C-alpha positions in Angstrom: 0.0 0.0 0.0 3.0 2.3 0.6 4.1 1.8 -2.9 0.7 2.6 -4.4 0.5 5.7 -2.1 3.9 6.8 -3.1 3.1 6.6 -6.8 0.0 8.7 -6.2 1.9 11.2 -4.0 -0.2 10.6 -1.0 0.2 8.8 2.3 -0.8 5.3 2.8 -3.4 6.3 5.3 -5.0 8.7 2.7 -5.8 5.7 0.6 -8.2 4.5 3.2 -10.2 7.7 3.1 -11.3 6.5 -0.4 -11.3 2.7 0.1 -12.4 0.6 2.9 -9.7 -2.1 2.7 -6.6 -3.3 0.9 -8.8 -5.7 -0.9 -11.0 -2.9 -2.3 -7.9 -1.0 -3.5 -6.5 -4.1 -5.3 -9.9 -4.9 -6.7 -10.0 -1.5 -8.4 -6.5 -1.7 -9.7 -7.3 -5.1 -11.1 -10.4 -3.8 -12.8 -8.4 -0.9 -14.2 -5.7 -3.1 -15.5 -8.3 -5.6 -17.1 -10.1 -2.8 -18.9 -6.9 -1.3 -20.2 -5.5 -4.7 -21.3 -8.7 -5.6 -22.9 -9.1 -2.3 -24.8 -5.5 -2.5 -26.0 -6.0 -6.0 -27.4 -9.5 -5.4 -28.8 -8.1 -2.5 -30.9 -6.0 -5.0 -32.9 -8.9 -7.0 -34.2 -10.8 -6.3 -37.3 -8.3 -7.0 -40.1 -8.8 -9.4 -43.0 -5.7 -11.5 -42.2 -6.4 -13.7 -39.2 -2.8 -14.7 -38.8 -1.5 -11.2 -38.9 -4.3 -10.1 -36.4 -3.0 -12.8 -33.9 0.5 -11.6 -34.3 -0.5 -8.0 -33.6 -2.7 -8.9 -30.5 0.3 -11.0 -29.3 2.7 -8.0 -29.7 0.2 -5.8 -27.8 -0.1 -8.2 -25.0 3.6 -8.4 -24.6 4.0 -4.7 -24.9 1.3 -4.2 -22.2 3.3 -6.4 -19.9 6.5 -4.4 -20.7 4.8 -1.0 -20.3 3.0 -2.0 -17.0 5.2 -4.5 -15.3 3.7 -4.0 -11.8 0.1 -3.9 -13.1 0.8 -7.0 -15.2 2.1 -8.7 -12.1 -0.9 -7.8 -10.1 -3.3 -9.1 -12.8 -1.4 -12.3 -13.9 1.2 -13.3 -11.4 -0.1 -12.9 -7.8 -1.8 -15.7 -5.9 -5.0 -13.7 -5.8 -7.2 -14.3 -8.9 -8.5 -11.3 -10.7 -12.1 -12.0 -9.8 -11.5 -12.9 -6.1 -13.3 -10.5 -3.7 -15.1 -8.7 -6.4 -18.4 -7.1 -6.0 -21.4 -8.5 -8.1 -21.2 -5.5 -10.4 -17.4 -5.9 -10.9 -17.8 -9.6 -11.6 -20.4 -8.8 -14.2 -18.2 -6.2 -15.7 -15.2 -8.6 -15.7 -17.3 -11.4 -17.3 -18.4 -9.0 -20.0 -14.9 -8.0 -20.8 -13.5 -11.4 -20.8 -16.5 -12.9 -22.7 -16.0 -10.2 -25.5 -12.3 -10.8 -25.6 -12.7 -14.5 -25.7 -15.4 -14.5 -28.4 -13.3 -12.1 -30.6 -10.2 -14.2 -30.2 -12.1 -17.3 -31.0 -13.6 -15.9 -34.2 -10.2 -14.7 -35.4 -8.4 -18.0 -34.4 -10.9 -20.3 -36.0 -9.4 -20.2 -39.5 -5.8 -20.2 -38.1 -6.4 -23.1 -35.7 -8.0 -25.3 -38.3 -10.2 -26.4 -35.3 -12.9 -28.9 -36.2 -14.7 -28.4 -32.9 -14.9 -25.9 -30.0 -12.8 -28.2 -27.7 -9.8 -28.1 -30.1 -10.3 -24.3 -30.6 -10.3 -23.8 -26.8 -7.2 -25.9 -26.5 -5.4 -23.9 -29.2 -6.4 -20.5 -27.5 -5.2 -21.8 -24.2 -1.8 -22.8 -25.6 -1.5 -19.4 -27.3 -2.3 -17.5 -24.2 0.0 -19.7 -22.0 2.8 -19.0 -24.5 2.2 -15.3 -24.4 2.1 -15.3 -20.7 5.3 -17.4 -20.4 7.2 -15.0 -22.7 5.8 -12.0 -20.8 7.0 -13.6 -17.5 10.4 -14.3 -19.0 10.8 -10.8 -20.2 9.7 -9.2 -17.0 12.0 -11.5 -14.9 14.8 -10.6 -17.4 15.3 -14.3 -18.2 15.2 -13.2 -21.9 16.0 -9.8 -23.4 17.1 -8.1 -26.5 20.6 -9.4 -26.1 19.8 -13.0 -25.1 22.0 -15.3 -27.1 19.4 -17.9 -27.8 16.0 -16.1 -27.3 16.5 -12.5 -28.3 13.3 -10.3 -27.8 13.0 -7.2 -29.7 
């Protein structure tokens, strides 16, 4: 909480004048991050070339992690799931965002995945996201970088 307050230029106790708990602060941060990430990814859809769209969405995902390492960690790498401790309104908003994103990704990936059924498509999407998340985690932990001898990342 001190780190958040410091970034905002206020005292840690000042945060609690606007939020009733640490959980409510983290909930709002996660909602903000999820909205921001979803918007960035959804902007990349709409082209005619599905493969190129997937590449662009992947780049945006990785760039989001690079641009927002702390927020990415709060969203994707903490032991608390994004939806944990959310209000009903926040859960509904989260579901709407993730459903829109999932459906958009599925429509785009269907021709690329050559998936004969939904199960195959969902598996393809899970492998794609797991790969992206793994690369983002390696970049943020500095395990791979621009000058890495085997896995250079530009």
